[in-house]
Backbone and ligand atoms as CSV (ligand in chain L), in Angstrom:
chain,resi,resn,atom,element,x,y,z
A,1,MET,N,N,0.843,-1.196,0.000
A,1,MET,CA,C,0.000,0.000,0.000
A,1,MET,C,C,0.883,1.254,0.000
A,2,ALA,N,N,0.434,2.262,-0.709
A,2,ALA,CA,C,1.211,3.494,-0.777
A,2,ALA,C,C,1.043,4.278,0.522
A,3,MET,N,N,2.135,4.572,1.164
A,3,MET,CA,C,2.036,5.202,2.474
A,3,MET,C,C,3.375,5.793,2.891
A,4,ILE,N,N,3.300,6.896,3.636
A,4,ILE,CA,C,4.499,7.412,4.290
A,4,ILE,C,C,4.338,7.165,5.782
A,5,THR,N,N,5.297,6.483,6.370
A,5,THR,CA,C,5.234,6.171,7.792
A,5,THR,C,C,6.408,6.839,8.492
A,6,LYS,N,N,6.080,7.606,9.531
A,6,LYS,CA,C,7.155,8.232,10.299
A,6,LYS,C,C,7.665,7.236,11.335
A,7,ILE,N,N,8.941,6.950,11.273
A,7,ILE,CA,C,9.511,5.950,12.172
A,7,ILE,C,C,10.155,6.608,13.374
A,8,LYS,N,N,10.776,7.732,13.136
A,8,LYS,CA,C,11.377,8.559,14.191
A,8,LYS,C,C,11.220,10.001,13.744
A,9,SER,N,N,11.674,10.922,14.580
A,9,SER,CA,C,11.512,12.336,14.214
A,9,SER,C,C,12.225,12.673,12.905
A,10,ASN,N,N,13.268,11.907,12.540
A,10,ASN,CA,C,14.012,12.215,11.314
A,10,ASN,C,C,14.104,11.016,10.367
A,11,VAL,N,N,13.231,10.034,10.564
A,11,VAL,CA,C,13.273,8.824,9.715
A,11,VAL,C,C,11.869,8.492,9.210
A,12,TRP,N,N,11.747,8.301,7.911
A,12,TRP,CA,C,10.466,7.961,7.298
A,12,TRP,C,C,10.608,6.720,6.438
A,13,ARG,N,N,9.495,5.998,6.292
A,13,ARG,CA,C,9.449,4.855,5.391
A,13,ARG,C,C,8.398,5.109,4.313
A,14,PHE,N,N,8.780,4.888,3.071
A,14,PHE,CA,C,7.839,4.984,1.963
A,14,PHE,C,C,7.502,3.576,1.488
A,15,SER,N,N,6.206,3.315,1.335
A,15,SER,CA,C,5.796,2.069,0.691
A,15,SER,C,C,4.921,2.416,-0.504
A,16,PHE,N,N,4.803,1.506,-1.438
A,16,PHE,CA,C,4.231,1.836,-2.748
A,16,PHE,C,C,3.065,0.921,-3.108
A,17,SER,N,N,2.259,1.395,-4.065
A,17,SER,CA,C,1.081,0.613,-4.447
A,17,SER,C,C,1.442,-0.547,-5.368
A,18,SER,N,N,2.540,-0.437,-6.126
A,18,SER,CA,C,2.976,-1.604,-6.902
A,18,SER,C,C,4.274,-2.145,-6.308
A,19,PHE,N,N,4.641,-3.354,-6.703
A,19,PHE,CA,C,5.740,-4.049,-6.037
A,19,PHE,C,C,7.055,-3.275,-6.099
A,20,GLY,N,N,7.759,-3.294,-4.996
A,20,GLY,CA,C,9.061,-2.648,-4.897
A,20,GLY,C,C,9.451,-2.620,-3.441
A,21,SER,N,N,10.731,-2.405,-3.197
A,21,SER,CA,C,11.188,-2.397,-1.802
A,21,SER,C,C,10.649,-1.176,-1.071
A,22,TYR,N,N,10.679,-1.231,0.234
A,22,TYR,CA,C,10.505,-0.017,1.019
A,22,TYR,C,C,11.661,0.924,0.707
A,23,VAL,N,N,11.395,2.217,0.837
A,23,VAL,CA,C,12.461,3.217,0.751
A,23,VAL,C,C,12.463,3.969,2.075
A,24,TYR,N,N,13.635,4.158,2.631
A,24,TYR,CA,C,13.744,4.879,3.898
A,24,TYR,C,C,14.473,6.199,3.690
A,25,LEU,N,N,13.940,7.238,4.314
A,25,LEU,CA,C,14.575,8.559,4.287
A,25,LEU,C,C,15.071,8.888,5.690
A,26,ILE,N,N,16.328,9.276,5.769
A,26,ILE,CA,C,16.901,9.722,7.036
A,26,ILE,C,C,17.407,11.145,6.828
A,27,LYS,N,N,16.859,12.045,7.623
A,27,LYS,CA,C,17.299,13.440,7.521
A,27,LYS,C,C,18.302,13.714,8.629
A,28,LEU,N,N,19.555,13.895,8.238
A,28,LEU,CA,C,20.558,14.344,9.197
A,28,LEU,C,C,20.649,15.860,9.096
A,29,LYS,N,N,21.405,16.467,9.995
A,29,LYS,CA,C,21.502,17.919,10.037
A,29,LYS,C,C,21.816,18.523,8.668
A,30,ASP,N,N,22.809,17.929,8.002
A,30,ASP,CA,C,23.278,18.538,6.758
A,30,ASP,C,C,23.153,17.607,5.550
A,31,LYS,N,N,22.438,16.498,5.735
A,31,LYS,CA,C,22.355,15.526,4.631
A,31,LYS,C,C,21.003,14.832,4.626
A,32,ASN,N,N,20.502,14.580,3.420
A,32,ASN,CA,C,19.321,13.730,3.273
A,32,ASN,C,C,19.763,12.408,2.656
A,33,ILE,N,N,19.440,11.335,3.359
A,33,ILE,CA,C,19.940,10.026,2.952
A,33,ILE,C,C,18.758,9.114,2.645
A,34,LEU,N,N,18.869,8.374,1.550
A,34,LEU,CA,C,17.874,7.345,1.240
A,34,LEU,C,C,18.522,5.980,1.373
A,35,ILE,N,N,17.757,5.040,1.862
A,35,ILE,CA,C,18.171,3.641,1.819
A,35,ILE,C,C,17.228,2.918,0.863
A,36,ASP,N,N,17.789,2.412,-0.221
A,36,ASP,CA,C,17.082,1.747,-1.317
A,36,ASP,C,C,16.141,2.719,-2.053
A,37,THR,N,N,15.716,2.287,-3.243
A,37,THR,CA,C,14.957,3.218,-4.100
A,37,THR,C,C,13.717,2.591,-4.731
A,38,GLY,N,N,13.317,1.399,-4.278
A,38,GLY,CA,C,12.123,0.778,-4.848
A,38,GLY,C,C,12.368,0.233,-6.250
A,39,SER,N,N,11.283,-0.101,-6.917
A,39,SER,CA,C,11.365,-0.647,-8.276
A,39,SER,C,C,11.090,0.470,-9.290
A,40,PRO,N,N,11.327,0.217,-10.578
A,40,PRO,CA,C,11.057,1.259,-11.575
A,40,PRO,C,C,9.602,1.733,-11.553
A,41,GLU,N,N,8.682,0.842,-11.184
A,41,GLU,CA,C,7.246,1.226,-11.154
A,41,GLU,C,C,6.932,2.191,-10.013
A,42,ASN,N,N,7.834,2.348,-9.075
A,42,ASN,CA,C,7.569,3.179,-7.896
A,42,ASN,C,C,8.062,4.616,-8.044
A,43,ILE,N,N,8.692,4.917,-9.183
A,43,ILE,CA,C,9.395,6.196,-9.322
A,43,ILE,C,C,8.484,7.407,-9.096
A,44,VAL,N,N,7.293,7.397,-9.722
A,44,VAL,CA,C,6.403,8.555,-9.617
A,44,VAL,C,C,5.946,8.734,-8.169
A,45,GLU,N,N,5.577,7.632,-7.533
A,45,GLU,CA,C,5.141,7.712,-6.133
A,45,GLU,C,C,6.274,8.175,-5.218
A,46,LEU,N,N,7.467,7.679,-5.497
A,46,LEU,CA,C,8.617,8.056,-4.667
A,46,LEU,C,C,8.861,9.565,-4.743
A,47,GLU,N,N,8.791,10.092,-5.941
A,47,GLU,CA,C,8.973,11.542,-6.108
A,47,GLU,C,C,7.883,12.318,-5.369
A,48,ASN,N,N,6.648,11.828,-5.468
A,48,ASN,CA,C,5.540,12.490,-4.784
A,48,ASN,C,C,5.675,12.405,-3.269
A,49,ASP,N,N,6.152,11.276,-2.788
A,49,ASP,CA,C,6.357,11.121,-1.346
A,49,ASP,C,C,7.374,12.141,-0.837
A,50,LEU,N,N,8.453,12.293,-1.591
A,50,LEU,CA,C,9.469,13.274,-1.193
A,50,LEU,C,C,8.869,14.675,-1.186
A,51,LYS,N,N,8.052,14.940,-2.193
A,51,LYS,CA,C,7.414,16.256,-2.297
A,51,LYS,C,C,6.560,16.538,-1.069
A,52,LYS,N,N,5.855,15.518,-0.603
A,52,LYS,CA,C,5.006,15.685,0.580
A,52,LYS,C,C,5.827,16.047,1.806
A,53,LEU,N,N,7.115,15.690,1.798
A,53,LEU,CA,C,7.993,16.057,2.904
A,53,LEU,C,C,8.847,17.272,2.546
A,54,ASN,N,N,8.363,18.014,1.543
A,54,ASN,CA,C,9.049,19.234,1.092
A,54,ASN,C,C,10.464,18.994,0.579
A,55,LEU,N,N,10.648,17.848,-0.050
A,55,LEU,CA,C,11.943,17.550,-0.653
A,55,LEU,C,C,11.738,17.242,-2.131
A,56,SER,N,N,12.785,17.438,-2.910
A,56,SER,CA,C,12.769,16.963,-4.284
A,56,SER,C,C,13.876,15.928,-4.421
A,57,ALA,N,N,13.874,15.211,-5.538
A,57,ALA,CA,C,14.912,14.194,-5.745
A,57,ALA,C,C,16.298,14.832,-5.685
A,58,GLU,N,N,16.398,16.086,-6.112
A,58,GLU,CA,C,17.697,16.779,-6.113
A,58,GLU,C,C,18.205,17.062,-4.708
A,59,ASP,N,N,17.314,16.998,-3.730
A,59,ASP,CA,C,17.734,17.267,-2.341
A,59,ASP,C,C,18.349,16.054,-1.654
A,60,ILE,N,N,18.322,14.917,-2.335
A,60,ILE,CA,C,18.907,13.718,-1.730
A,60,ILE,C,C,20.415,13.729,-1.975
A,61,ASN,N,N,21.187,13.668,-0.892
A,61,ASN,CA,C,22.649,13.759,-0.994
A,61,ASN,C,C,23.326,12.396,-1.104
A,62,ILE,N,N,22.739,11.420,-0.424
A,62,ILE,CA,C,23.364,10.094,-0.393
A,62,ILE,C,C,22.287,9.027,-0.565
A,63,VAL,N,N,22.566,8.068,-1.434
A,63,VAL,CA,C,21.689,6.900,-1.583
A,63,VAL,C,C,22.510,5.667,-1.228
A,64,ILE,N,N,22.006,4.900,-0.290
A,64,ILE,CA,C,22.645,3.635,0.088
A,64,ILE,C,C,21.775,2.501,-0.447
A,65,LEU,N,N,22.398,1.571,-1.150
A,65,LEU,CA,C,21.649,0.424,-1.674
A,65,LEU,C,C,22.025,-0.812,-0.863
A,66,THR,N,N,21.024,-1.485,-0.316
A,66,THR,CA,C,21.311,-2.647,0.541
A,66,THR,C,C,21.812,-3.833,-0.263
A,67,HIS,N,N,21.413,-3.916,-1.526
A,67,HIS,CA,C,21.918,-4.956,-2.430
A,67,HIS,C,C,21.439,-4.671,-3.841
A,68,ASN,N,N,21.977,-5.438,-4.774
A,68,ASN,CA,C,21.728,-5.151,-6.196
A,68,ASN,C,C,20.610,-6.019,-6.761
A,69,HIS,N,N,19.383,-5.733,-6.340
A,69,HIS,CA,C,18.213,-6.369,-6.951
A,69,HIS,C,C,17.307,-5.282,-7.506
A,70,TRP,N,N,16.638,-5.624,-8.628
A,70,TRP,CA,C,15.891,-4.633,-9.398
A,70,TRP,C,C,14.841,-3.903,-8.567
A,71,ASP,N,N,14.263,-4.584,-7.575
A,71,ASP,CA,C,13.186,-3.970,-6.802
A,71,ASP,C,C,13.705,-3.034,-5.710
A,72,HIS,N,N,15.032,-2.884,-5.632
A,72,HIS,CA,C,15.649,-1.941,-4.676
A,72,HIS,C,C,16.382,-0.797,-5.383
A,73,ILE,N,N,16.715,-1.023,-6.649
A,73,ILE,CA,C,17.544,-0.032,-7.362
A,73,ILE,C,C,16.772,0.700,-8.469
A,74,GLY,N,N,15.456,0.456,-8.535
A,74,GLY,CA,C,14.667,0.964,-9.666
A,74,GLY,C,C,14.599,2.477,-9.778
A,75,GLY,N,N,14.822,3.192,-8.655
A,75,GLY,CA,C,14.667,4.639,-8.678
A,75,GLY,C,C,15.970,5.415,-8.780
A,76,ILE,N,N,17.074,4.723,-9.017
A,76,ILE,CA,C,18.375,5.404,-8.903
A,76,ILE,C,C,18.526,6.575,-9.885
A,77,THR,N,N,17.848,6.499,-11.026
A,77,THR,CA,C,18.009,7.558,-12.035
A,77,THR,C,C,17.440,8.898,-11.579
A,78,LEU,N,N,16.617,8.868,-10.546
A,78,LEU,CA,C,15.987,10.106,-10.056
A,78,LEU,C,C,16.976,11.044,-9.373
A,79,PHE,N,N,18.029,10.467,-8.789
A,79,PHE,CA,C,18.811,11.229,-7.815
A,79,PHE,C,C,20.108,11.754,-8.418
A,80,LEU,N,N,19.953,12.856,-9.134
A,80,LEU,CA,C,21.052,13.386,-9.942
A,80,LEU,C,C,22.172,13.974,-9.097
A,81,ASN,N,N,21.856,14.416,-7.887
A,81,ASN,CA,C,22.892,15.048,-7.051
A,81,ASN,C,C,23.463,14.100,-6.004
A,82,ALA,N,N,23.010,12.868,-6.006
A,82,ALA,CA,C,23.379,11.973,-4.905
A,82,ALA,C,C,24.667,11.215,-5.193
A,83,GLU,N,N,25.350,10.872,-4.110
A,83,GLU,CA,C,26.425,9.887,-4.181
A,83,GLU,C,C,25.818,8.548,-3.797
A,84,PHE,N,N,26.178,7.516,-4.545
A,84,PHE,CA,C,25.612,6.183,-4.317
A,84,PHE,C,C,26.641,5.296,-3.630
A,85,TYR,N,N,26.204,4.675,-2.560
A,85,TYR,CA,C,27.086,3.777,-1.806
A,85,TYR,C,C,26.466,2.389,-1.726
A,86,ALA,N,N,27.303,1.375,-1.895
A,86,ALA,CA,C,26.830,-0.013,-1.782
A,86,ALA,C,C,28.053,-0.914,-1.693
A,87,SER,N,N,27.794,-2.200,-1.563
A,87,SER,CA,C,28.896,-3.154,-1.492
A,87,SER,C,C,29.483,-3.418,-2.869
A,88,LYS,N,N,30.792,-3.425,-2.935
A,88,LYS,CA,C,31.481,-3.729,-4.194
A,88,LYS,C,C,31.182,-5.153,-4.649
A,89,LYS,N,N,30.846,-6.013,-3.687
A,89,LYS,CA,C,30.573,-7.410,-4.045
A,89,LYS,C,C,29.293,-7.542,-4.866
A,90,ASP,N,N,28.418,-6.572,-4.767
A,90,ASP,CA,C,27.209,-6.582,-5.603
A,90,ASP,C,C,27.317,-5.635,-6.792
A,91,PHE,N,N,28.067,-4.562,-6.650
A,91,PHE,CA,C,28.025,-3.504,-7.667
A,91,PHE,C,C,29.364,-3.251,-8.351
A,92,GLY,N,N,30.402,-3.955,-7.958
A,92,GLY,CA,C,31.710,-3.718,-8.557
A,92,GLY,C,C,32.149,-2.278,-8.357
A,93,GLU,N,N,32.731,-1.694,-9.415
A,93,GLU,CA,C,33.283,-0.341,-9.296
A,93,GLU,C,C,32.252,0.732,-9.645
A,94,ASN,N,N,31.016,0.318,-9.906
A,94,ASN,CA,C,30.023,1.290,-10.395
A,94,ASN,C,C,29.607,2.312,-9.352
A,95,LEU,N,N,29.664,1.921,-8.086
A,95,LEU,CA,C,29.228,2.828,-7.027
A,95,LEU,C,C,30.350,3.001,-6.024
A,96,LYS,N,N,30.157,3.957,-5.102
A,96,LYS,CA,C,31.169,4.156,-4.065
A,96,LYS,C,C,31.094,3.026,-3.044
A,97,ASP,N,N,32.244,2.648,-2.539
A,97,ASP,CA,C,32.342,1.553,-1.575
A,97,ASP,C,C,31.657,1.938,-0.263
A,98,ILE,N,N,30.676,1.160,0.127
A,98,ILE,CA,C,29.901,1.458,1.336
A,98,ILE,C,C,30.798,1.569,2.571
A,99,HIS,N,N,31.911,0.854,2.530
A,99,HIS,CA,C,32.790,0.913,3.707
A,99,HIS,C,C,33.606,2.202,3.754
A,100,LYS,N,N,33.453,3.035,2.740
A,100,LYS,CA,C,34.096,4.349,2.776
A,100,LYS,C,C,33.094,5.455,3.087
A,101,LEU,N,N,31.866,5.060,3.364
A,101,LEU,CA,C,30.850,6.038,3.760
A,101,LEU,C,C,31.261,6.654,5.091
A,102,ASN,N,N,31.367,7.965,5.094
A,102,ASN,CA,C,31.900,8.612,6.274
A,102,ASN,C,C,30.804,9.308,7.079
A,103,ILE,N,N,29.908,8.516,7.638
A,103,ILE,CA,C,28.878,9.045,8.519
A,103,ILE,C,C,28.979,8.264,9.828
A,104,PRO,N,N,29.535,8.901,10.854
A,104,PRO,CA,C,29.853,8.171,12.081
A,104,PRO,C,C,28.644,7.479,12.702
A,105,GLU,N,N,27.445,8.029,12.513
A,105,GLU,CA,C,26.255,7.417,13.123
A,105,GLU,C,C,25.832,6.132,12.419
A,106,PHE,N,N,26.388,5.867,11.243
A,106,PHE,CA,C,25.985,4.684,10.479
A,106,PHE,C,C,27.037,3.589,10.616
A,107,LYS,N,N,26.574,2.424,11.076
A,107,LYS,CA,C,27.475,1.282,11.143
A,107,LYS,C,C,27.034,0.293,10.068
A,108,ILE,N,N,27.968,-0.081,9.214
A,108,ILE,CA,C,27.649,-0.975,8.096
A,108,ILE,C,C,28.011,-2.406,8.477
A,109,ILE,N,N,27.083,-3.303,8.243
A,109,ILE,CA,C,27.309,-4.714,8.560
A,109,ILE,C,C,27.172,-5.525,7.271
A,110,ASP,N,N,28.229,-6.226,6.901
A,110,ASP,CA,C,28.155,-7.097,5.722
A,110,ASP,C,C,27.293,-8.306,6.056
A,111,THR,N,N,26.258,-8.517,5.274
A,111,THR,CA,C,25.372,-9.662,5.520
A,111,THR,C,C,25.071,-10.390,4.204
A,112,PRO,N,N,26.078,-11.085,3.660
A,112,PRO,CA,C,25.820,-11.866,2.452
A,112,PRO,C,C,24.880,-13.036,2.768
A,113,GLY,N,N,24.317,-13.609,1.733
A,113,GLY,CA,C,23.395,-14.723,1.927
A,113,GLY,C,C,22.246,-14.632,0.934
A,114,HIS,N,N,21.519,-13.522,1.003
A,114,HIS,CA,C,20.480,-13.257,-0.002
A,114,HIS,C,C,21.150,-12.851,-1.316
A,115,SER,N,N,22.165,-12.015,-1.197
A,115,SER,CA,C,23.050,-11.721,-2.333
A,115,SER,C,C,24.470,-11.609,-1.789
A,116,LYS,N,N,25.453,-11.676,-2.677
A,116,LYS,CA,C,26.867,-11.657,-2.243
A,116,LYS,C,C,27.221,-10.400,-1.470
A,117,GLY,N,N,26.680,-9.275,-1.934
A,117,GLY,CA,C,27.055,-7.988,-1.348
A,117,GLY,C,C,25.958,-7.370,-0.506
A,118,GLY,N,N,25.138,-8.175,0.101
A,118,GLY,CA,C,24.073,-7.632,0.936
A,118,GLY,C,C,24.639,-6.942,2.171
A,119,ILE,N,N,24.064,-5.812,2.547
A,119,ILE,CA,C,24.495,-5.111,3.765
A,119,ILE,C,C,23.289,-4.740,4.622
A,120,CYS,N,N,23.549,-4.582,5.909
A,120,CYS,CA,C,22.580,-3.990,6.821
A,120,CYS,C,C,23.220,-2.727,7.383
A,121,ILE,N,N,22.383,-1.805,7.814
A,121,ILE,CA,C,22.876,-0.527,8.331
A,121,ILE,C,C,22.275,-0.307,9.708
A,122,LEU,N,N,23.141,-0.110,10.686
A,122,LEU,CA,C,22.676,0.214,12.033
A,122,LEU,C,C,22.802,1.718,12.232
A,123,TYR,N,N,21.673,2.337,12.556
A,123,TYR,CA,C,21.660,3.780,12.811
A,123,TYR,C,C,20.992,3.977,14.177
A,124,ASN,N,N,21.764,4.315,15.163
A,124,ASN,CA,C,21.284,4.356,16.551
A,124,ASN,C,C,20.595,3.044,16.896
A,125,ASP,N,N,19.296,3.088,17.204
A,125,ASP,CA,C,18.634,1.827,17.580
A,125,ASP,C,C,17.773,1.264,16.439
A,126,ILE,N,N,18.064,1.710,15.217
A,126,ILE,CA,C,17.331,1.201,14.054
A,126,ILE,C,C,18.258,0.323,13.224
A,127,LEU,N,N,17.777,-0.864,12.860
A,127,LEU,CA,C,18.532,-1.715,11.942
A,127,LEU,C,C,17.792,-1.776,10.610
A,128,PHE,N,N,18.441,-1.250,9.571
A,128,PHE,CA,C,17.919,-1.368,8.212
A,128,PHE,C,C,18.473,-2.679,7.651
A,129,SER,N,N,17.596,-3.623,7.389
A,129,SER,CA,C,18.068,-4.993,7.166
A,129,SER,C,C,17.911,-5.491,5.735
A,130,GLY,N,N,17.534,-4.614,4.810
A,130,GLY,CA,C,17.445,-5.035,3.411
A,130,GLY,C,C,16.614,-6.287,3.251
A,131,ASP,N,N,17.099,-7.207,2.448
A,131,ASP,CA,C,16.370,-8.473,2.270
A,131,ASP,C,C,17.028,-9.600,3.060
A,132,THR,N,N,17.795,-9.232,4.088
A,132,THR,CA,C,18.400,-10.272,4.925
A,132,THR,C,C,17.407,-10.747,5.973
A,133,LEU,N,N,16.854,-9.800,6.719
A,133,LEU,CA,C,15.950,-10.151,7.821
A,133,LEU,C,C,14.672,-9.325,7.712
A,134,PHE,N,N,13.528,-10.019,7.827
A,134,PHE,CA,C,12.233,-9.344,7.801
A,134,PHE,C,C,11.593,-9.429,9.179
A,135,ASN,N,N,10.428,-8.818,9.290
A,135,ASN,CA,C,9.725,-8.872,10.570
A,135,ASN,C,C,9.273,-10.296,10.871
A,136,ARG,N,N,9.028,-10.538,12.120
A,136,ARG,CA,C,8.624,-11.861,12.628
A,136,ARG,C,C,9.655,-12.936,12.306
A,137,GLY,N,N,10.912,-12.534,12.187
A,137,GLY,CA,C,11.978,-13.520,12.054
A,137,GLY,C,C,12.090,-14.189,10.698
A,138,THR,N,N,11.265,-13.765,9.727
A,138,THR,CA,C,11.420,-14.369,8.401
A,138,THR,C,C,12.654,-13.779,7.718
A,139,ILE,N,N,13.184,-14.502,6.750
A,139,ILE,CA,C,14.447,-14.103,6.130
A,139,ILE,C,C,14.317,-14.067,4.613
A,140,GLY,N,N,15.338,-13.480,3.985
A,140,GLY,CA,C,15.329,-13.345,2.537
A,140,GLY,C,C,15.578,-14.673,1.841
A,141,ARG,N,N,15.229,-14.717,0.577
A,141,ARG,CA,C,15.411,-15.931,-0.222
A,141,ARG,C,C,16.899,-16.251,-0.375
A,142,THR,N,N,17.197,-17.529,-0.399
A,142,THR,CA,C,18.586,-17.935,-0.618
A,142,THR,C,C,18.681,-18.879,-1.818
A,143,ASP,N,N,17.688,-18.778,-2.710
A,143,ASP,CA,C,17.685,-19.650,-3.891
A,143,ASP,C,C,17.905,-18.849,-5.173
A,144,LEU,N,N,18.498,-17.675,-5.030
A,144,LEU,CA,C,18.711,-16.806,-6.197
A,144,LEU,C,C,20.185,-16.862,-6.604
A,145,PRO,N,N,20.499,-16.400,-7.819
A,145,PRO,CA,C,21.921,-16.320,-8.192
A,145,PRO,C,C,22.657,-15.423,-7.192
A,146,GLY,N,N,23.776,-15.883,-6.692
A,146,GLY,CA,C,24.523,-15.092,-5.702
A,146,GLY,C,C,24.093,-15.359,-4.275
A,147,SER,N,N,23.034,-16.138,-4.105
A,147,SER,CA,C,22.582,-16.487,-2.758
A,147,SER,C,C,23.430,-17.610,-2.176
A,148,SER,N,N,23.425,-17.694,-0.857
A,148,SER,CA,C,24.095,-18.807,-0.189
A,148,SER,C,C,23.428,-19.039,1.159
A,149,GLU,N,N,22.925,-20.238,1.343
A,149,GLU,CA,C,22.264,-20.564,2.596
A,149,GLU,C,C,23.250,-20.482,3.763
A,150,LYS,N,N,24.474,-20.946,3.492
A,150,LYS,CA,C,25.500,-20.961,4.535
A,150,LYS,C,C,25.850,-19.535,4.969
A,151,GLU,N,N,26.059,-18.675,3.975
A,151,GLU,CA,C,26.384,-17.281,4.307
A,151,GLU,C,C,25.223,-16.601,5.025
A,152,MET,N,N,24.008,-16.920,4.617
A,152,MET,CA,C,22.835,-16.349,5.275
A,152,MET,C,C,22.822,-16.719,6.758
A,153,LYS,N,N,23.103,-17.962,7.050
A,153,LYS,CA,C,23.139,-18.424,8.432
A,153,LYS,C,C,24.147,-17.609,9.240
A,154,GLU,N,N,25.326,-17.430,8.658
A,154,GLU,CA,C,26.383,-16.677,9.353
A,154,GLU,C,C,25.981,-15.211,9.535
A,155,SER,N,N,25.330,-14.658,8.520
A,155,SER,CA,C,24.899,-13.257,8.614
A,155,SER,C,C,23.841,-13.082,9.696
A,156,LEU,N,N,22.911,-14.009,9.767
A,156,LEU,CA,C,21.853,-13.920,10.781
A,156,LEU,C,C,22.440,-14.042,12.179
A,157,GLU,N,N,23.469,-14.863,12.287
A,157,GLU,CA,C,24.134,-15.004,13.577
A,157,GLU,C,C,24.792,-13.675,13.973
A,158,LYS,N,N,25.413,-13.065,12.994
A,158,LYS,CA,C,26.031,-11.751,13.217
A,158,LYS,C,C,24.978,-10.747,13.695
A,159,LEU,N,N,23.828,-10.730,13.022
A,159,LEU,CA,C,22.770,-9.782,13.377
A,159,LEU,C,C,22.195,-10.060,14.767
A,160,SER,N,N,22.190,-11.331,15.155
A,160,SER,CA,C,21.602,-11.686,16.453
A,160,SER,C,C,22.407,-11.077,17.603
A,161,LYS,N,N,23.642,-10.674,17.323
A,161,LYS,CA,C,24.480,-10.082,18.376
A,161,LYS,C,C,24.396,-8.563,18.393
A,162,ILE,N,N,23.623,-8.016,17.480
A,162,ILE,CA,C,23.544,-6.560,17.380
A,162,ILE,C,C,22.324,-6.043,18.128
A,163,LYS,N,N,22.543,-4.971,18.876
A,163,LYS,CA,C,21.451,-4.415,19.668
A,163,LYS,C,C,20.726,-3.330,18.879
A,164,TYR,N,N,19.441,-3.538,18.683
A,164,TYR,CA,C,18.615,-2.515,18.038
A,164,TYR,C,C,17.198,-2.647,18.580
A,165,LYS,N,N,16.404,-1.608,18.362
A,165,LYS,CA,C,15.017,-1.658,18.844
A,165,LYS,C,C,14.038,-1.751,17.704
A,166,ILE,N,N,14.373,-1.116,16.584
A,166,ILE,CA,C,13.427,-1.034,15.464
A,166,ILE,C,C,14.047,-1.708,14.248
A,167,LEU,N,N,13.321,-2.668,13.684
A,167,LEU,CA,C,13.786,-3.319,12.473
A,167,LEU,C,C,13.113,-2.654,11.274
A,168,CYS,N,N,13.931,-2.216,10.336
A,168,CYS,CA,C,13.416,-1.626,9.099
A,168,CYS,C,C,13.850,-2.470,7.915
A,169,PRO,N,N,13.055,-3.464,7.561
A,169,PRO,CA,C,13.442,-4.392,6.488
A,169,PRO,C,C,13.142,-3.829,5.099
A,170,GLY,N,N,13.600,-4.558,4.095
A,170,GLY,CA,C,13.392,-4.130,2.707
A,170,GLY,C,C,11.985,-4.354,2.190
A,171,HIS,N,N,11.261,-5.239,2.850
A,171,HIS,CA,C,9.869,-5.498,2.453
A,171,HIS,C,C,9.053,-5.762,3.695
A,172,GLY,N,N,7.736,-5.575,3.570
A,172,GLY,CA,C,6.841,-5.859,4.676
A,172,GLY,C,C,5.838,-6.922,4.288
A,173,ASN,N,N,4.730,-6.962,4.985
A,173,ASN,CA,C,3.745,-7.994,4.649
A,173,ASN,C,C,2.714,-7.434,3.682
L,1,ZN,ZN,ZN,16.537,-8.814,-2.918
């Protein structure tokens, strides 16, 4: 369902009427950051959602992609002023290395399993978990190219040791 959900005073979640990942907006003092961009079908809604928060696509400074699947990267063409960060294991040299992202409040956790270069992002007590971990303990598919059940197990173990209060996954119910 198409909706803007406020998660914290500076964090919002966008969901769309047609299939695509959730998109998260984090407003820091001097930067607007998006996590994932939905699917190509979500582009118009995504732009409208930003507008409702008095932002335009040009106001987004940083886009972080949790992994390289079409339903998460569909909106990347919108963000002409943004720097794109993701794992080199999924994107090669095309984007900036997520481990060089210089935002002290963001902790990047490598979580391969659903894809080779899957990442999660810990921001204070929020864990953005991409397609690694969903609500109610369900997990991402491991039967896709680049997936690995073994790596997924190890990634979930890693996440189980991380302290967070709010899970922000790549998809909902
Ligand atoms: Zn995926």
